[in-house]
C-alpha positions in Angstrom: 50.8 5.9 41.1 49.4 7.5 37.9 46.3 6.3 35.7 48.3 4.3 33.3 49.9 2.1 36.0 46.5 1.6 37.6 45.1 0.3 34.2 48.2 -2.1 34.0 47.8 -3.5 37.3 44.0 -4.0 36.7 44.7 -5.9 33.5 47.4 -8.0 35.5 45.1 -8.8 38.3 42.2 -10.0 35.7 44.9 -12.2 34.0 45.9 -14.0 37.3 42.3 -15.3 37.6 41.0 -15.6 34.0 38.1 -17.9 34.8 36.8 -16.0 37.7 37.3 -12.8 35.7 35.3 -14.2 32.8 32.5 -15.5 35.2 32.3 -12.1 36.6 31.9 -10.6 33.1 29.2 -13.1 32.1 26.3 -11.1 33.5 27.5 -8.0 31.6 28.0 -10.0 28.5 24.6 -11.3 28.6 22.9 -8.2 29.3 24.8 -6.2 26.7 24.5 -8.8 24.0 20.7 -9.1 24.6 20.4 -5.3 24.3 22.6 -5.1 21.1 20.7 -8.2 19.6 17.2 -6.6 20.1 18.2 -3.1 18.9 19.9 -4.7 15.9 16.8 -6.7 15.0 14.6 -3.5 15.6 16.8 -1.4 13.5 17.2 -4.0 10.7 13.5 -4.5 10.6 12.9 -0.6 10.1 15.6 -0.6 7.5 14.3 -3.6 5.5 10.6 -2.3 5.8 12.0 1.1 4.3 14.0 -0.5 1.6 11.2 -2.7 0.5 8.7 0.0 0.6 10.9 2.1 -1.7 11.8 -0.8 -3.9 8.0 -1.7 -4.5 7.3 2.0 -5.6 5.9 3.3 -2.6 6.8 6.9 -3.4 3.5 8.2 -4.4 0.8 10.4 -2.9 -2.8 9.2 -3.1 -5.1 12.2 -3.7 -8.9 11.4 -3.1 -12.0 13.2 -2.4 -13.2 13.8 1.2 -15.9 15.9 3.0 -14.6 19.2 4.4 -14.1 19.3 8.1 -16.0 22.5 8.5 -18.9 21.1 6.4 -22.3 21.2 8.4 -24.7 20.8 5.6 -26.6 17.4 4.8 -24.3 14.8 3.4 -24.7 13.8 -0.2 -22.8 11.5 -2.8 -20.2 13.4 -4.9 -21.5 14.5 -8.3 -19.8 14.6 -11.6 -18.6 18.2 -11.1 -17.1 17.3 -7.7 -14.8 14.7 -9.1 -11.2 15.1 -9.8 -10.8 15.3 -13.7 -7.9 14.2 -15.8 -7.9 17.6 -17.2 -7.1 18.8 -13.7 -4.2 16.4 -13.2 -2.8 17.3 -16.6 -2.8 20.9 -15.6 -1.1 20.2 -12.3 1.5 18.1 -14.1 2.0 20.8 -16.8 2.8 23.4 -14.0 5.7 21.1 -12.7 6.6 18.9 -15.7 10.0 17.8 -14.3 8.8 17.3 -10.8 5.5 15.4 -10.7 3.8 12.6 -12.6 0.5 10.8 -12.6 0.4 7.0 -11.8 -2.6 5.2 -13.2 -3.4 1.6 -13.9 -7.0 0.9 -15.2 -8.4 -2.7 -15.9 -10.3 -2.4 -19.3 -11.5 -5.9 -19.2 -10.7 -9.1 -21.1 -10.0 -9.4 -24.9 -9.2 -12.3 -27.3 -6.9 -12.8 -30.1 -6.7 -15.8 -32.5 -3.7 -17.8 -32.5 -4.7 -20.2 -35.2 -8.0 -21.4 -36.5 -8.8 -23.4 -33.4 -7.3 -21.5 -30.5 -8.0 -17.9 -29.3 -5.7 -16.6 -26.5 -7.4 -14.8 -23.8 -5.6 -11.5 -22.4 -6.4 -8.8 -19.9 -6.3 -5.2 -21.1 -4.7 -2.7 -18.8 -4.5 0.9 -19.4 -1.5 2.6 -18.0 0.3 6.0 -17.8 4.1 6.1 -18.7 5.0 6.7 -15.1 4.3 3.0 -14.3 7.6 2.1 -15.9 9.7 4.6 -14.0 9.7 2.3 -11.0 12.7 0.2 -10.5 10.8 -3.1 -10.1 9.1 -2.4 -13.4 11.8 -0.8 -15.4 14.0 -3.8 -15.0 11.3 -6.1 -16.3 11.4 -4.5 -19.9 13.5 -7.1 -21.8 13.0 -6.0 -25.3 12.0 -2.8 -27.0 10.9 0.0 -24.7 8.1 0.9 -22.2 5.1 3.3 -23.0 6.2 6.7 -23.0 4.6 10.2 -22.1 4.3 10.9 -25.9 2.4 7.5 -26.3 -0.2 8.7 -23.8 -0.6 12.5 -24.8 -0.7 11.5 -28.5 -3.2 8.5 -27.9 -0.7 6.2 -29.9 -1.7 2.5 -30.6 1.5 1.0 -29.0 1.3 -1.8 -26.5 3.6 -3.7 -24.2 3.0 -7.5 -24.1 4.6 -10.2 -21.8 7.2 -12.7 -22.4 4.7 -15.5 -21.9 2.5 -13.9 -24.5 5.2 -13.9 -26.8 5.9 -17.6 -26.2 2.1 -18.1 -26.6 1.6 -16.3 -29.9 4.9 -16.1 -31.8 7.2 -18.7 -33.2 10.5 -19.4 -31.6 13.1 -16.7 -32.1 10.5 -14.5 -34.1 10.8 -10.9 -33.1 7.5 -9.5 -31.8 8.6 -5.7 -32.0 6.6 -3.9 -34.6 4.0 -6.5 -35.1 0.5 -5.3 -35.2 -2.2 -7.3 -33.3 -5.9 -7.3 -33.3 -7.7 -7.7 -30.0 -11.5 -8.4 -29.7 -13.0 -7.0 -26.5 -15.9 -8.6 -24.8 -18.1 -6.0 -26.0 -17.3 -6.8 -29.5 -15.0 -3.9 -30.6 -11.7 -4.7 -32.4 -8.7 -2.7 -31.3 -5.4 -2.6 -33.1 -2.2 -2.3 -31.4 1.5 -2.4 -32.4 3.9 -4.2 -30.0 6.6 -1.8 -28.9 8.1 -3.6 -25.9 8.2 -7.0 -24.0 7.9 -7.3 -20.3 9.2 -10.1 -18.3 6.8 -11.5 -15.4 8.5 -11.9 -12.0 7.9 -15.1 -9.9 5.7 -13.2 -7.6 3.5 -12.2 -10.5 3.4 -15.6 -12.1 2.3 -17.0 -8.7 -0.4 -14.4 -8.3 -1.8 -15.0 -11.7 -1.7 -18.8 -11.1 0.7 -19.3 -14.1 2.8 -21.9 -12.2 -0.3 -24.1 -11.7 -1.5 -24.0 -15.4 0.1 -26.7 -17.5 -1.4 -25.7 -20.9 0.7 -22.6 -21.9 -2.5 -21.4 -24.2 -4.7 -21.3 -21.1 -2.7 -18.6 -19.3 -4.3 -15.2 -19.5 -1.5 -12.4 -19.7 -1.7 -8.7 -19.5 -1.7 -6.5 -22.6 -0.5 -2.8 -21.5 -1.7 0.1 -23.5 -1.6 3.9 -23.2 -4.1 5.3 -20.8 -5.4 8.2 -22.9 -5.6 5.8 -25.9 -7.9 3.5 -24.2 -10.2 6.3 -22.9 -10.3 7.6 -26.5 -11.2 4.1 -27.8 -13.8 3.7 -25.3 -15.6 6.9 -26.4 -14.4 8.9 -23.5 -13.0 12.5 -23.9 -9.8 12.3 -21.8 -10.4 16.0 -20.9 -13.6 15.1 -19.3 -12.5 12.0 -17.6 -13.3 12.0 -13.9 -11.9 10.0 -11.1 -12.5 9.7 -7.3 -8.7 9.2 -6.7 -5.4 9.6 -8.5 -1.8 8.6 -7.5 0.9 11.4 -8.0 4.5 10.6 -7.8 7.6 12.8 -7.8 10.9 12.7 -9.6 14.4 13.1 -8.3 14.2 17.0 -8.9 11.3 17.1 -6.4 10.7 15.6 -2.8 7.6 14.4 -0.9 7.1 17.7 1.1 7.5 19.8 -2.1 5.1 17.6 -4.0 2.4 17.8 -1.2 2.8 21.7 -1.3 2.1 21.6 -5.1 -1.0 19.3 -4.8 -2.4 21.3 -1.8 -1.9 24.6 -3.6 -3.6 23.5 -6.7 -6.6 21.7 -5.4 -7.2 24.0 -2.5 -7.7 26.6 -5.2 -9.8 24.4 -7.5 -12.2 23.3 -4.6 -12.2 26.7 -2.9 -15.9 27.3 -4.0 -17.0 23.6 -3.4 -19.0 23.7 0.0 -18.8 20.1 0.8 -15.8 18.3 -1.0 -12.1 18.7 -0.9 -9.0 16.9 -2.1 -7.2 15.0 0.8 -3.6 13.7 0.3 -2.6 10.4 1.8 1.1 9.8 2.0 2.0 6.0 2.6 5.4 7.0 4.0 3.6 8.5 6.9 2.2 5.1 7.7 5.8 3.8 7.6 6.7 6.5 10.0 4.0 5.3 12.4 5.3 1.7 12.1 8.8 2.7 12.7 7.7 4.7 15.8 5.9 1.4 17.2 8.9 -0.6 16.5 11.1 1.9 18.3 8.9 1.9 21.4 8.8 -1.9 21.4 12.6 -2.1 20.9 13.3 0.3 23.7 10.9 -1.4 26.1 12.3 -4.8 25.5 15.8 -3.6 25.8 15.2 -1.9 29.0 13.8 -5.3 30.2 17.0 -6.9 28.8 19.2 -4.2 30.6 18.0 -5.2 33.8 20.4 -8.2 33.7 23.2 -5.7 33.8 22.2 -5.0 37.4 22.6 -8.7 38.3 25.9 -8.5 36.4 26.9 -5.4 38.4 26.1 -7.4 41.8 28.4 -10.0 40.6 31.1 -7.5 40.0 30.7 -6.2 43.5 30.7 -9.5 45.1 33.9 -10.6 43.2 35.6 -7.2 43.9 34.9 -7.7 47.8 36.4 -11.3 47.4 39.4 -9.7 45.5 40.0 -7.2 48.2 39.8 -9.7 50.9 42.5 -11.9 49.0 44.7 -8.9 48.4 44.5 -7.5 52.0 48.2 -8.0 52.7 49.0 -6.3 49.3 46.9 -3.4 50.2 48.7 -3.0 53.5 52.2 -3.2 51.9 51.2 -0.6 49.3 50.0 1.8 52.0 53.0 1.1 54.1 55.2 2.2 51.2 53.2 5.4 50.8 50.3 4.7 48.7 47.4 7.1 49.2 43.7 6.1 49.9 43.0 7.9 46.4 45.5 5.4 44.7 43.8 2.3 46.3 40.4 3.5 45.6 41.2 4.5 41.9 43.0 1.1 41.3 40.0 -0.9 42.3 37.4 1.2 40.6 39.4 1.1 37.3 39.6 -2.7 37.7 35.8 -3.0 38.1 35.3 -0.6 35.2 37.6 -2.6 32.8 35.8 -5.9 34.0 32.5 -4.4 32.7 34.0 -2.6 29.7 35.5 -6.0 28.3 32.4 -7.6 29.1 30.4 -4.8 27.3 32.7 -5.2 24.1 32.2 -8.9 24.1 28.6 -8.4 24.5 28.4 -6.0 21.7 30.4 -8.3 19.4 27.9 -11.3 20.3 24.9 -9.0 19.7 25.9 -7.8 16.3 26.8 -11.5 15.4 23.4 -12.6 16.6 21.7 -10.0 14.3 23.7 -11.3 11.2 22.7 -15.0 12.2 19.1 -14.3 12.7 19.1 -12.3 9.5 20.6 -15.3 7.6 18.0 -17.6 9.2 15.2 -15.4 8.3 16.5 -15.0 4.8 16.8 -19.1 4.5 13.1 -19.5 5.8 11.9 -16.7 3.4 13.6 -18.5 0.4 12.2 -21.9 1.4 8.8 -20.8 2.4 7.9 -17.7 0.2 10.6 -17.7 -2.6 8.3 -15.6 -4.8 8.5 -12.7 -2.6 12.3 -12.9 -2.0 13.3 -10.4 -4.7 11.0 -7.8 -3.4 12.3 -8.0 0.3 15.7 -6.5 0.9 16.9 -7.9 3.9 19.2 -5.5 5.8 21.3 -5.9 9.0 21.9 -2.6 10.6 23.2 -2.4 14.1 22.4 0.9 16.0 25.5 2.8 16.9 23.6 4.7 19.3 22.6 1.6 21.3 26.2 0.2 21.1 27.8 3.5 22.6 25.0 3.8 25.2 25.4 0.1 26.1 29.2 0.6 26.6 28.7 3.6 28.5 26.0 2.0 30.6 28.4 -1.1 31.3 31.1 1.3 32.3 28.8 3.2 34.6 27.7 -0.2 36.1 31.4 -0.9 36.9 31.8 2.5 38.6 28.7 2.2 40.5 29.2 -1.4 41.9 32.9 -1.1 42.0 33.1 1.9 44.1 32.0 0.4 47.5 34.6 -2.4 47.4 37.3 0.2 46.2 36.2 2.5 49.0 36.4 -0.4 51.6 39.9 -1.1 50.4 40.9 2.5 50.6 39.9 2.8 54.2 41.9 -0.2 55.5 44.1 0.3 58.2 47.6 -0.6 57.1 48.8 -2.3 60.2 45.6 -4.6 60.2 46.1 -5.3 56.6 49.7 -6.4 57.1 48.7 -8.5 60.1 46.0 -10.3 57.9 46.6 -14.0 57.2 
């Protein structure tokens, strides 16, 4: 009897006792579905975190001052000559113009602008670099005009970006704000003149963070006015070339990658701080924290999966039990087959294949249930998030991603379970004496 015939006979035997076959598979189904559900959830959490991290613009390196590891002198606060300067950063970016960019947002304080004779609108002035609007979550918010450009910063232009809420506050309905010049009075008394070059739309998350949804009077809302970083430095009486900072964010374009960006920054600042005995520039990569989080999630997922896989042993014992019962019921059949010339190998192979098929079918059903559970749990999580924290929904990209490795390993393990727990009953059947088997009632 060849291998194909053994498979056909195994399926025929399973179809004769459908309910018993299903109950035999149940332990395997529960074990495999639990493993696939857990690994799908773990994989999906990792993918969701990664996608959300990238969506929120996490692709930047934070450069900051730190004390050198080999410094043995008396510790002291950093001085002006120790600080990172804007001139250094500009020089670094000039060396790699199409690969690196600087990301800066600086709060310059509050300002006011008269709406009419009785009402003054309060705003917050934020100085930014052009890179802030290269991020997907920011670029899509520009609803009219354009964002602040690199030329606006380098040439210290007096262009500004206002919000859709400010346009509703200050301008008449259907009035085009682009090109209008506004005068903002700072808390210190200086008057700054800026021309509107673009309008940005607030997200629901930003509105909640700023408390806009709780304020009923539109004129009481304090909106943001975005201006070029270098322009604000110049207006404040600071020389951009001499501006110092204790930390700075550096990003990279599609023409570069994180490792190359790190290499550029290390090479440049290691040379600049080679003669500084105490201080150096350290590079912090947020993606490394994501890697640590993923490692922890992997360990937890594997540990829980192993615990869940223990149920496969219970399922295997059930397979062995049913196979022993099946052999007992088919004793005369075994005797007839041996009398007709079937070898011990044929008998052993038939029952081993039958045990493997039981576990394989149970494994496939378990995989299907596990993947379905992953999608169901994702849908429930999304519904809860939309009802409880809807303001964060647009920033979180829920992704269901079953682990192909876990699926193949689980199926392989289920077949191995069938082989391990089906071999003993098969061996017992193969060693039956044909005369005794034929006499069995």
